[in-house]
C-alpha positions as CSV (number, residue, x, y, z in Angstrom):
1,M,-10.6,17.2,-38.9
2,K,-8.9,14.0,-37.8
3,V,-8.5,12.8,-34.2
4,G,-6.0,10.0,-33.5
5,I,-5.9,7.7,-30.5
6,P,-2.7,5.6,-30.3
7,K,-2.2,2.7,-28.0
8,E,-0.6,3.6,-24.8
9,Q,3.0,2.5,-24.6
10,M,3.9,3.1,-21.0
11,S,4.5,-0.1,-19.0
12,G,1.5,-1.1,-17.0
13,E,-0.9,1.4,-18.6
14,S,-4.1,-0.3,-19.7
15,R,-6.3,2.8,-20.2
16,V,-7.3,4.2,-23.6
17,A,-8.1,7.8,-24.5
18,T,-11.5,7.1,-25.9
19,T,-14.2,4.4,-25.7
20,P,-16.7,3.3,-28.4
21,E,-19.5,5.2,-26.7
22,I,-17.5,8.5,-26.7
23,A,-16.0,7.8,-30.1
24,K,-19.5,7.7,-31.6
25,K,-20.2,11.1,-30.2
26,L,-17.0,12.5,-31.8
27,V,-17.9,10.9,-35.1
28,D,-21.5,12.3,-34.9
29,K,-20.0,15.7,-34.3
30,G,-18.2,15.5,-37.6
31,L,-14.7,14.3,-36.5
32,Q,-12.8,11.6,-38.3
33,V,-11.6,9.3,-35.6
34,L,-8.6,7.0,-36.1
35,L,-7.7,4.4,-33.5
36,E,-4.6,2.3,-33.4
37,R,-5.6,-1.4,-33.6
38,G,-5.7,-3.0,-30.2
39,A,-5.6,0.4,-28.4
40,G,-8.7,-0.5,-26.3
41,E,-8.1,-4.2,-25.7
42,A,-6.5,-3.8,-22.3
43,A,-9.5,-1.8,-21.1
44,H,-11.9,-4.5,-22.6
45,F,-12.9,-2.4,-25.7
46,A,-12.7,-4.5,-28.8
47,D,-11.7,-3.1,-32.2
48,A,-15.0,-4.2,-33.6
49,A,-16.9,-2.1,-31.1
50,Y,-15.0,1.0,-32.4
51,E,-15.6,0.1,-36.0
52,A,-19.3,-0.3,-35.4
53,V,-19.6,3.4,-34.5
54,G,-17.6,4.7,-37.4
55,V,-14.0,4.7,-36.1
56,E,-11.3,4.0,-38.6
57,L,-8.7,1.4,-37.5
58,T,-5.1,2.2,-38.3
59,D,-1.5,1.7,-37.1
60,A,0.4,3.8,-34.7
61,A,1.8,6.0,-37.4
62,G,-1.7,6.7,-38.7
63,A,-3.0,7.6,-35.3
64,L,-0.1,9.9,-34.5
65,A,-0.3,11.7,-37.8
66,C,-3.7,13.2,-37.1
67,D,-4.6,16.9,-36.5
68,I,-5.4,16.2,-32.9
69,V,-3.8,13.3,-31.0
70,T,-5.4,12.3,-27.7
71,K,-3.5,10.1,-25.2
72,V,-3.7,9.1,-21.5
73,R,0.1,9.3,-20.7
74,K,2.8,11.5,-22.1
75,P,4.3,10.3,-25.4
76,S,7.5,8.5,-25.7
77,A,10.4,10.1,-27.7
78,D,9.5,7.8,-30.6
79,E,5.8,8.8,-30.5
80,A,6.7,12.5,-30.2
81,A,8.8,12.2,-33.3
82,Q,5.9,11.0,-35.4
83,L,3.6,13.9,-34.4
84,R,3.1,16.7,-37.0
85,D,4.6,20.0,-36.2
86,D,1.2,21.7,-36.4
87,A,-0.6,19.0,-34.4
88,V,-2.4,19.4,-31.1
89,L,-1.6,16.8,-28.4
90,V,-4.1,16.4,-25.6
91,G,-3.2,14.2,-22.6
92,L,-1.5,14.0,-19.2
93,A,1.8,15.7,-20.0
94,E,3.1,14.9,-16.5
95,T,5.6,17.8,-16.5
96,C,7.3,19.3,-13.4
97,G,10.2,21.3,-14.6
98,D,12.2,20.4,-17.8
99,D,11.0,17.5,-19.9
100,P,13.0,16.9,-23.1
101,V,10.2,15.2,-24.9
102,I,7.5,17.8,-24.1
103,D,9.9,20.7,-24.4
104,G,10.9,19.4,-27.8
105,L,7.3,19.1,-29.0
106,V,6.6,22.7,-27.9
107,A,9.7,24.0,-29.6
108,R,8.6,22.3,-32.8
109,G,5.2,24.1,-32.7
110,V,3.1,21.2,-31.4
111,R,0.4,22.6,-29.2
112,V,0.4,20.5,-26.0
113,I,-2.7,20.6,-23.8
114,A,-1.9,19.1,-20.4
115,M,-5.0,17.6,-18.8
116,E,-3.5,18.0,-15.4
117,R,-3.4,21.7,-15.9
118,I,-7.1,22.1,-16.4
119,P,-8.1,24.9,-14.0
120,R,-10.4,24.1,-11.1
121,I,-13.2,26.3,-12.1
122,S,-16.9,25.6,-12.5
123,R,-16.8,25.6,-16.3
124,A,-14.0,23.0,-16.3
125,Q,-15.4,20.5,-13.9
126,S,-16.5,18.1,-16.7
127,M,-12.9,18.2,-18.1
128,D,-11.1,17.7,-14.9
129,A,-9.2,14.4,-15.5
130,L,-7.2,14.7,-12.3
131,S,-10.4,14.5,-10.3
132,S,-12.0,11.8,-12.4
133,Q,-9.0,9.6,-12.1
134,S,-8.3,10.4,-8.4
135,N,-11.9,9.3,-7.6
136,I,-11.0,5.9,-9.0
137,A,-7.7,5.8,-7.2
138,G,-9.3,6.5,-3.8
139,Y,-11.9,3.8,-4.3
140,R,-9.3,1.2,-5.5
141,A,-6.9,2.1,-2.7
142,V,-9.5,0.9,-0.1
143,I,-10.2,-2.2,-2.1
144,E,-6.5,-3.0,-2.2
145,A,-6.3,-2.4,1.6
146,A,-9.2,-4.7,2.2
147,A,-7.6,-7.4,0.1
148,H,-4.3,-7.3,2.0
149,F,-5.8,-6.9,5.4
150,G,-6.3,-10.3,6.9
151,R,-9.4,-9.3,8.9
152,F,-13.0,-8.0,8.4
153,L,-13.5,-4.3,7.8
154,P,-17.1,-4.1,9.2
155,L,-18.4,-5.2,12.6
156,M,-19.0,-8.9,12.1
157,M,-21.2,-11.0,14.4
158,T,-21.5,-14.8,13.9
159,S,-22.2,-17.9,15.9
160,A,-18.5,-18.4,16.0
161,G,-17.8,-15.0,17.6
162,S,-17.6,-11.4,16.7
163,A,-15.1,-9.0,15.1
164,K,-14.8,-5.3,15.8
165,P,-14.7,-3.0,12.8
166,A,-11.3,-2.1,11.4
167,R,-9.9,1.3,12.4
168,V,-9.1,3.1,9.1
169,V,-7.3,6.4,8.9
170,V,-7.3,8.4,5.7
171,L,-4.6,11.1,5.4
172,G,-5.5,13.8,2.9
173,A,-9.1,14.8,2.1
174,G,-8.8,15.8,-1.6
175,V,-10.7,13.9,-4.3
176,A,-8.9,10.6,-3.7
177,G,-9.1,10.9,0.1
178,L,-12.8,11.7,0.2
179,Q,-13.5,8.8,-2.1
180,A,-11.4,6.5,0.1
181,I,-13.3,7.7,3.2
182,A,-16.7,7.0,1.5
183,T,-15.6,3.6,0.3
184,A,-14.2,2.5,3.7
185,R,-17.4,3.7,5.4
186,R,-19.5,1.7,2.9
187,L,-17.5,-1.3,3.8
188,G,-18.3,-0.8,7.5
189,A,-15.0,0.4,8.8
190,D,-14.5,2.9,11.7
191,V,-13.0,5.8,9.7
192,S,-11.0,8.8,10.8
193,A,-9.4,11.4,8.5
194,Y,-7.0,14.3,8.6
195,D,-6.1,17.1,6.2
196,V,-3.9,20.2,6.7
197,R,-6.6,22.3,5.1
198,P,-9.2,23.3,7.8
199,E,-12.0,23.7,5.2
200,T,-12.1,19.9,4.6
201,A,-13.4,19.1,8.1
202,E,-17.0,19.6,7.1
203,Q,-16.5,17.3,4.0
204,I,-14.9,14.6,6.1
205,A,-17.7,14.7,8.7
206,S,-20.4,14.7,6.0
207,L,-19.2,11.2,4.9
208,G,-19.6,9.9,8.4
209,A,-15.9,9.9,9.4
210,K,-14.3,11.3,12.5
211,V,-12.2,14.5,11.9
212,I,-8.7,14.3,13.3
213,D,-8.2,17.9,14.5
214,L,-4.6,19.0,15.1
215,D,-3.5,22.5,16.0
216,I,-0.1,22.6,14.3
217,G,0.1,26.4,14.4
218,E,-0.3,26.9,10.6
219,T,-2.6,26.0,7.7
220,G,-1.7,24.0,4.7
221,A,-4.4,25.5,2.4
222,G,-2.8,26.5,-0.9
223,E,-4.1,27.9,-4.2
224,G,-6.7,26.3,-6.4
225,G,-7.9,24.0,-3.6
226,Y,-4.5,22.2,-3.3
227,A,-2.4,21.8,-0.2
228,K,0.8,23.8,0.2
229,E,4.0,22.6,1.9
230,L,4.2,23.2,5.6
231,S,7.2,24.7,7.3
232,D,9.8,22.4,8.8
233,E,8.5,23.2,12.2
234,G,4.9,22.5,11.1
235,K,5.9,19.2,9.6
236,A,7.6,18.1,12.8
237,R,4.5,19.1,14.9
238,Q,2.3,17.3,12.5
239,Q,4.2,14.1,12.6
240,A,4.4,14.2,16.4
241,M,0.7,14.9,16.9
242,L,-0.4,12.3,14.4
243,S,1.8,9.5,15.6
244,D,-0.4,8.1,18.4
245,V,-3.5,8.1,16.2
246,L,-1.7,6.4,13.3
247,A,-0.1,3.8,15.5
248,K,-3.5,2.5,16.6
249,A,-4.8,2.2,13.0
250,H,-5.4,-1.1,11.3
251,I,-5.4,0.5,7.9
252,I,-3.9,3.8,6.8
253,V,-4.6,5.3,3.3
254,T,-2.3,8.2,2.5
255,T,-3.2,10.6,-0.3
256,A,-1.2,13.7,0.6
257,L,0.4,15.3,-2.5
258,I,1.9,18.7,-3.2
259,P,2.1,19.6,-6.9
260,C,5.6,19.2,-8.3
261,R,7.1,18.6,-4.9
262,P,8.2,15.4,-3.0
263,A,5.3,13.9,-1.0
264,P,5.3,15.0,2.6
265,V,6.3,12.3,5.2
266,L,3.3,11.6,7.4
267,V,3.8,8.1,8.5
268,T,7.3,7.7,10.0
269,E,9.2,4.4,10.5
270,D,8.6,4.8,14.3
271,V,4.8,4.8,13.7
272,V,5.1,1.7,11.5
273,Q,7.1,-0.1,14.2
274,R,4.3,0.6,16.7
275,M,1.5,-0.7,14.4
276,R,0.0,-4.1,14.9
277,D,1.3,-7.0,12.8
278,G,-0.8,-7.4,9.7
279,S,-1.8,-3.8,9.5
280,V,-1.8,-2.2,6.1
281,I,-0.6,1.1,4.7
282,V,-1.7,2.1,1.2
283,D,0.4,4.9,0.0
284,L,-1.1,6.8,-2.9
285,A,2.0,9.1,-3.0
286,A,4.4,6.3,-3.7
287,A,5.3,7.8,-7.1
288,T,6.7,11.0,-5.5
289,G,8.6,9.5,-2.6
290,G,5.7,8.3,-0.5
291,N,3.9,9.6,2.6
292,C,5.7,6.8,4.4
293,P,9.5,6.5,3.7
294,L,9.3,2.7,3.8
295,T,7.0,2.6,0.8
296,E,8.5,1.2,-2.4
297,P,7.0,2.3,-5.7
298,D,5.0,-0.4,-7.5
299,Q,5.8,-2.9,-4.8
300,V,4.0,-4.6,-2.0
301,V,6.4,-5.1,0.9
302,V,6.3,-6.0,4.6
303,R,8.2,-3.8,7.0
304,H,8.1,-4.4,10.8
305,G,5.1,-6.7,10.2
306,V,3.1,-4.0,8.4
307,I,2.1,-4.4,4.7
308,L,3.0,-1.4,2.6
309,V,1.2,-1.1,-0.8
310,G,3.0,1.2,-3.2
311,H,1.1,0.9,-6.5
312,T,1.5,4.0,-8.6
313,N,-1.4,3.6,-11.1
314,Y,-4.6,2.7,-9.5
315,P,-6.8,3.9,-12.4
316,A,-5.1,1.4,-14.7
317,M,-6.4,-1.3,-12.4
318,M,-9.9,-0.3,-13.3
319,A,-9.2,0.4,-16.9
320,S,-12.7,0.2,-18.3
321,D,-14.3,2.8,-16.0
322,A,-11.1,4.9,-15.8
323,S,-11.0,5.1,-19.7
324,A,-14.7,6.0,-19.8
325,F,-14.3,8.8,-17.4
326,Y,-11.1,10.1,-19.1
327,A,-12.7,9.8,-22.5
328,K,-15.6,12.0,-21.4
329,N,-13.2,14.6,-20.0
330,I,-11.4,14.7,-23.4
331,A,-14.7,14.9,-25.3
332,N,-15.9,17.8,-23.1
333,L,-12.6,19.6,-23.7
334,L,-12.8,19.1,-27.5
335,E,-16.3,20.6,-27.4
336,I,-14.8,24.0,-26.4
337,M,-11.8,23.7,-28.6
338,L,-13.6,23.3,-31.9
339,D,-15.9,25.4,-34.0
340,K,-18.3,24.2,-36.7
341,V,-18.0,25.9,-40.1
342,D,-19.5,25.3,-43.5
343,D,-16.8,22.8,-44.6
344,G,-16.4,21.0,-41.3
345,L,-14.7,21.7,-38.0
346,V,-11.9,24.1,-37.2
347,L,-9.7,24.6,-34.1
348,K,-10.3,27.7,-32.1
349,P,-7.4,29.9,-31.0
350,L,-6.3,28.1,-27.8
351,D,-5.6,31.4,-26.0
352,D,-9.1,32.6,-26.5
353,D,-10.5,30.4,-23.7
354,E,-9.3,30.5,-20.1
355,I,-9.4,26.7,-19.9
356,T,-7.3,25.9,-22.9
357,R,-5.1,28.9,-22.2
358,A,-4.3,27.6,-18.7
359,A,-3.8,24.0,-19.9
360,Q,-1.4,24.8,-22.7
361,V,2.3,24.0,-22.1
362,R,4.4,26.8,-23.3
363,R,8.1,27.3,-24.0
364,A,10.1,28.2,-20.9
365,D,11.2,31.6,-22.5
366,S,7.6,32.6,-23.5
């Protein structure tokens, strides 16, 4: 059975769906691995490193013609057209509603396994690409904040004077938010955090951060560990109660997302106007409208003297480690998808396992 890894085509995407280390494990398992030449270069994995572990180098057409094609981002229309009708595509399908490329693949019979649909159950933790990449995003967000902030993050005492620790507020205590809290604490900042889900308070406190406790009259706890959208009244109360805390912050890292919905507004323009010049807001929700309405996707802008960082692909900024984590997620998923038989490996029925059943993209009328 052949597994193909094409080079990512989306602008700014530097990750690759497998690394030489993981590719060796796939080859040892009995898979024939075909990699498009140069697919790993942006993540600092040379073609020669893949060849050394038994990977066959090919062109884009060769990688896309395999039985199983693994990608990081969803395919372009041109890539989709080159997939076989009986192929299995594994990657981040990034679908919310109708998507002509993904819908067209499913209609043709291509079985699409969306990594973002991996269920959050114990068995699937090692395949949870959203968590592995969100960890990286939370870490990198704080690094970006520190780079743009013109002051120290920790308490600094020198013969020339002292500096108080920076006040950092993290909004959202999911995987990215918790990693942002941990990173900011390691850098010595004074960290506070808020989440609409009451059950996160213990996690926030365990990392040494102060819990921002607001009684907004409702909970934002949703299904599967995700947050749900608040009522209009709840949103208004939340914004009003957060405003004074946020206005005093030197750095705000926002990570609040609601699956397949616009990002909730947490940092209003009024709050930005009240913040000290040179303060920084890193908005991890920039791709879906932003937790601050002044954020501009993939731009770093200054508004009312505050620096707003709107990068939308933090994992690609750390392509080597992000690729390694993602490749391991894919390899663990393939482990439950394949069966060893006398003449090689065969694909199991995808509906027979709760993980692949949940992750499979289906036709709208099925």
